[in-house]
Structures are given as structure tokens and as C-alpha cells.
N, C-alpha and C positions, 0 to 999 in steps of 0.2 A: 172602580168597588171602592173606593173611602167614599164617596159621593153617591153610591147607592146606598151605605150604610148609614152616610150618615141622612137622606129619605126614609129609611126605614123605620129608624131612630126619632127621629122625629115625627111619623105618625104611632106610634106603640107600637108596632109590631116588631121587637126585636128578639121581646121575650129572653133576654141577659142572655143572648146566641149571638150580637153584635160584638167586631170590637173598629176603633178608627186607627186604620195605623200611616197614620199619614208620615213624613218624612224623620218627624220630634219625635214620637211614638218608636217609631221603629229603632234609630238612634239612642236611645233611653234602653230599649230591649237588644242592641247589642254589645250599648255599656257593662248593661246589669248580666251579659252570659246566658241572655233565656234563647240567642238569635244570631244570627250571621248570615242580613239578607243585605244587601244593596238598598239606601233609602230613596231612592226612586224608581221608576220604570221597571214596578212587578207587574210583569203578567195578572190575568185574573187566576189560573190557577195557582202561583205561587203565591201569592195576594189570599188565596183560599187557604190555604198550606199550612200560609202564616197566621190567620187567625184563630184555623186549630188547632196549631204549636202554642201560641200566644195564651187561647184557655185550657188547655191541658197544664200549663205553666203557671195557670192564677188558681186552677183547680187545688192543683198541688199545693197551693202554697200561698196563696192569699184568698183563701176562701170566705175574710168577713167582708169579704165589698164586691160587691153587686158583678160584676164583670162587663154591661154597659156601665158602667162608672171607673170604670180601672186603670182602660185607655187617656178619658181627662186626667185624671187623677197623675199618673204618670208625665200625662200631656205639662198639668201645672209642676213639679216637683223640675222637670225637666230642658221648662222653656228660653230657659235664659243663658240656656248652655251656646 
């Protein structure tokens, strides 16, 4: 699912609706208390549910950052952890 999101975003087809939830982003979201999911081995349905939950949280808390960019911003901030 992560690679499908990469592909669609690279083609410009995500329309601010897709997140790339890799292990660093999932770890950061756990650290921030947004969600509690394993960092690896997510089923497609769990990934999509997590993406929806992340989007709802982002819309409520970080509206000024486009959703397509938020996962990259989180990844940059938390990648050195």
C-alpha cells in the first residue's frame, strides 16, 4: 500500500488524499498519540484505516499543511530517532 501511494503521488493523482505510512511515520504517529499500530506488517485494510484516521487527525489539528506533504514533514522530523 505504501508503494501504491508513492506511485499515485508521483503521477500527481493523489489529490491530497494519500499518506505514505512507512515505519518512521507510523512510529512518529504512535509517539504523538495519534494512533497505536504496529510499524510493519499492516494488512491493506488496516493500512487504509490508519490512513483515514491520520487524515481525520490532520484535518482537525494541522489544516495548514497539505495532507500529501504531512507524512513527509513528519518523516523528516522523526527520521533521526
